[in-house]
C-alpha positions in Angstrom: 16.7 -7.5 -12.7 15.8 -7.8 -9.0 17.2 -10.6 -6.8 14.1 -10.5 -4.6 11.8 -13.5 -4.5 8.2 -12.5 -3.9 4.9 -14.2 -3.2 1.6 -12.9 -4.4 -1.4 -14.1 -2.4 -4.7 -13.3 -4.1 -2.9 -13.7 -7.5 -6.1 -14.9 -9.2 -8.1 -11.7 -8.3 -8.5 -8.5 -10.1 -5.5 -6.6 -8.5 -3.5 -9.8 -8.0 -3.2 -10.6 -11.7 -2.0 -7.1 -12.5 0.4 -7.3 -9.6 1.9 -10.5 -10.9 2.4 -8.9 -14.3 4.0 -5.7 -12.8 6.4 -7.7 -10.7 7.5 -9.9 -13.7 8.0 -6.9 -15.9 10.3 -5.5 -13.2 12.3 -8.7 -13.1 11.2 -10.2 -9.9 11.1 -14.0 -9.2 7.4 -14.6 -8.5 5.5 -17.3 -6.7 1.7 -17.2 -7.1 -0.7 -18.6 -4.6 -3.5 -20.5 -6.3 -6.4 -22.6 -4.9 -6.5 -25.3 -7.5 -4.5 -26.9 -10.3 -6.6 -25.5 -13.1 -5.5 -22.0 -12.2 -1.9 -22.6 -13.2 -2.9 -21.7 -16.8 -3.4 -18.1 -15.7 0.2 -17.7 -14.8 2.5 -19.0 -17.6 5.0 -16.3 -16.8 5.5 -16.9 -13.1 8.4 -18.9 -11.6 6.3 -21.0 -9.3 2.7 -21.7 -8.3 1.8 -22.9 -4.8 -1.5 -24.6 -4.3 -3.1 -24.0 -0.9 -6.1 -22.8 1.0 -5.5 -19.9 3.3 -8.2 -21.2 5.6 -6.2 -24.4 6.1 -2.9 -23.6 7.8 -1.5 -27.1 7.2 -1.7 -26.5 3.4 0.4 -23.4 3.7 3.6 -25.1 4.9 6.4 -24.1 2.7 4.6 -21.3 0.9 7.0 -18.6 2.1 10.2 -20.7 2.0 13.0 -18.6 0.4 10.6 -15.7 -0.1 11.7 -12.1 0.6 8.5 -10.2 0.1 4.8 -11.1 0.5 2.1 -9.1 -1.2 -1.4 -10.0 0.0 -4.5 -8.8 -1.8 -6.6 -11.4 -0.1 -10.1 -10.2 0.8 -13.7 -10.7 -0.1 -16.5 -8.2 -0.7 -19.3 -10.8 -0.6 -19.3 -13.7 1.8 -19.9 -17.0 0.1 -19.2 -20.7 0.2 -19.5 -20.6 3.9 -16.6 -18.3 4.3 -16.9 -15.1 6.4 -14.9 -11.9 6.4 -13.2 -13.1 9.6 -12.4 -16.4 7.9 -10.8 -14.8 4.9 -9.8 -11.1 5.5 -8.5 -11.8 9.0 -7.8 -15.4 9.6 -6.6 -16.3 6.1 -4.1 -13.4 6.1 -3.1 -14.2 9.7 -2.3 -17.7 8.7 -0.1 -16.4 5.9 1.6 -13.9 8.2 2.4 -16.7 10.6 4.2 -18.6 7.8 6.1 -15.5 6.8 7.3 -14.9 10.3 8.4 -18.5 10.7 10.4 -18.3 7.5 12.0 -15.0 8.2 10.3 -13.1 5.3 11.7 -9.5 5.0 8.5 -7.6 4.3 4.8 -8.1 4.1 2.3 -5.8 2.3 -1.4 -6.0 2.7 -4.1 -4.2 0.6 -7.0 -3.0 2.7 -9.3 -0.2 1.7 -9.5 3.6 2.2 -11.1 4.6 5.5 -11.0 1.1 6.9 -9.3 2.3 10.1 -12.2 4.7 10.7 -15.0 2.3 9.7 -14.2 -0.6 12.0 -17.9 -0.8 13.0 -18.6 -2.2 9.5 -18.2 -6.0 9.3 -16.0 -6.0 6.2 -13.6 -3.5 7.8 -13.7 -5.1 11.2 -11.9 -8.1 9.8 -9.5 -6.2 7.6 -8.4 -3.9 10.4 -8.0 -6.7 12.9 -5.4 -8.1 10.5 -3.8 -4.7 10.0 -3.4 -4.5 13.8 -1.8 -7.9 13.9 0.5 -7.1 11.0 1.7 -3.9 12.7 2.3 -5.7 16.0 4.2 -8.6 14.4 7.6 -6.9 14.1 7.9 -7.6 10.4 8.6 -4.7 8.0 5.1 -3.9 6.7 3.1 -1.7 4.4 -0.7 -1.2 4.2 -2.2 0.0 1.0 -5.6 1.7 1.1 -7.1 2.2 -2.4 -10.3 4.1 -2.9 -12.0 1.3 -4.8 -11.1 -0.4 -8.1 -12.2 0.7 -11.5 -13.8 -2.7 -11.9 -16.2 -1.9 -9.0 -17.9 0.7 -11.2 -19.8 -2.2 -12.8 -22.2 -1.8 -9.9 -23.2 1.6 -11.2 -23.6 0.2 -14.7 -25.8 -2.6 -13.4 -27.9 -0.3 -11.2 -28.4 2.2 -14.1 -29.5 -0.3 -16.6 -33.1 0.1 -15.6 -33.0 3.8 -16.5 -33.2 5.4 -13.1 -30.6 5.7 -10.4 -31.4 6.0 -6.7 -28.7 7.7 -4.6 -28.7 8.5 -0.9 -28.2 12.1 0.2 -27.3 14.7 -2.3 -25.1 12.4 -4.4 -22.0 14.4 -3.7 -20.0 11.6 -2.1 -16.8 11.4 -4.0 -14.8 8.5 -5.4 -11.6 8.3 -7.4 -11.4 4.6 -8.3 -8.0 3.3 -9.5 -7.3 0.9 -12.3 -5.6 -2.4 -11.2 -2.6 -1.8 -13.4 -1.9 1.6 -11.8 -2.5 0.2 -8.3 -0.1 -2.6 -9.0 2.6 -0.1 -9.7 1.8 1.7 -6.4 2.1 -1.6 -4.5 5.6 -2.3 -5.8 6.8 1.3 -5.4 5.5 1.3 -1.9 7.4 -1.8 -1.0 10.5 -0.3 -2.5 10.1 3.0 -0.6 9.4 1.4 2.7 6.3 3.6 3.4 4.1 2.1 6.1 0.7 3.3 5.0 -0.4 4.6 1.6 -3.7 5.7 0.3 -4.2 5.4 -3.5 -6.7 6.6 -6.0 -7.1 7.4 -9.6 -6.6 10.8 -11.1 -10.3 11.4 -11.8 -12.4 12.3 -8.7 -16.1 11.8 -9.4 -19.2 12.3 -7.3 -21.9 9.6 -7.2 -24.0 11.9 -9.3 -21.4 12.1 -12.0 -20.8 8.3 -12.0 -24.6 7.8 -12.3 -24.8 10.2 -15.2 -21.9 8.5 -17.0 -23.5 5.1 -16.5 -26.9 6.2 -17.8 -25.2 7.7 -20.9 -23.4 4.5 -21.5 -26.8 2.7 -21.6 -28.1 5.6 -23.9 -30.7 6.4 -21.2 -32.0 9.8 -20.2 -30.6 11.2 -17.0 -33.0 10.2 -14.2 -31.5 10.4 -10.7 -33.6 10.3 -7.6 -32.0 11.4 -4.3 -33.2 9.7 -1.1 -32.9 11.2 2.4 -29.8 9.9 4.1 -31.8 8.7 7.1 -33.2 6.0 4.8 -29.6 4.8 4.2 -28.9 4.7 7.9 -32.2 3.0 8.6 -31.7 0.4 5.9 -28.2 -0.5 7.3 -29.7 -0.8 10.8 -32.6 -2.9 9.5 -30.4 -5.4 7.5 -28.0 -5.7 10.4 -30.9 -6.7 12.7 -32.8 -9.1 10.4 -30.2 -10.6 8.0 -26.8 -12.3 8.3 -23.4 -10.7 7.8 -23.3 -12.4 4.5 -26.2 -10.2 3.4 -25.6 -7.0 5.2 -21.8 -6.8 4.9 -21.8 -5.7 1.2 -24.8 -3.4 1.8 -22.9 -1.6 4.6 -19.8 -1.4 2.4 -21.4 0.1 -0.7 -23.5 2.5 1.3 -20.6 3.9 3.4 -17.7 4.0 1.0 -16.3 7.2 -0.5 -13.4 9.5 -0.6 -12.1 10.5 2.8 
């Protein structure tokens, strides 16, 4: 039984829900950040639920009171409801960090993504890494987790393959080793305990885009039909959507066409 009191921000998300379960199994006192009253029913095992909007600093007052550790999985892949990457991935986390600093929180962990520090030119990583910079400069004990995608993200391959043919950029050899949320939750807690500053995490199985496409086609009981497009088309597409669409549209396109094992 741990005497640490922890806050999980992003508790209602894919990783957040596994993280809450992992922390409770290890005996931690857990406060879950939720956005609305109806979400309380998701967390019948937690010790406290705190209703707030990260985009509204005033609503956060008291969220880190008596808290020792903060785990933040806050971040969006697709911008919606008028919220941008900067609003959520950067400013929302910055608002939470400010509360943690004022209340003397011992440690703050943030879950970013693998390669984010090298892909700052992409909108989604620009916001994440701006917060990472602020976290590192804050003086608080910190850790940054960089997973190489979640197992749940592989639904995109399933959806794409449903039509019976997959289109991949380049030779399809870009590699991924997505990690299941339950496994990543263990890594998150272990990293906080070890005090490691930056940790990359992935699953045991490393698969190329070709292999992922084949598995998805087999799941749909489809013949293996994969078309490889020249990589210049990927680069041209990203440039085109950046020029003629908003970040809401091109952010996810940039992300999914640039992400892989590094």
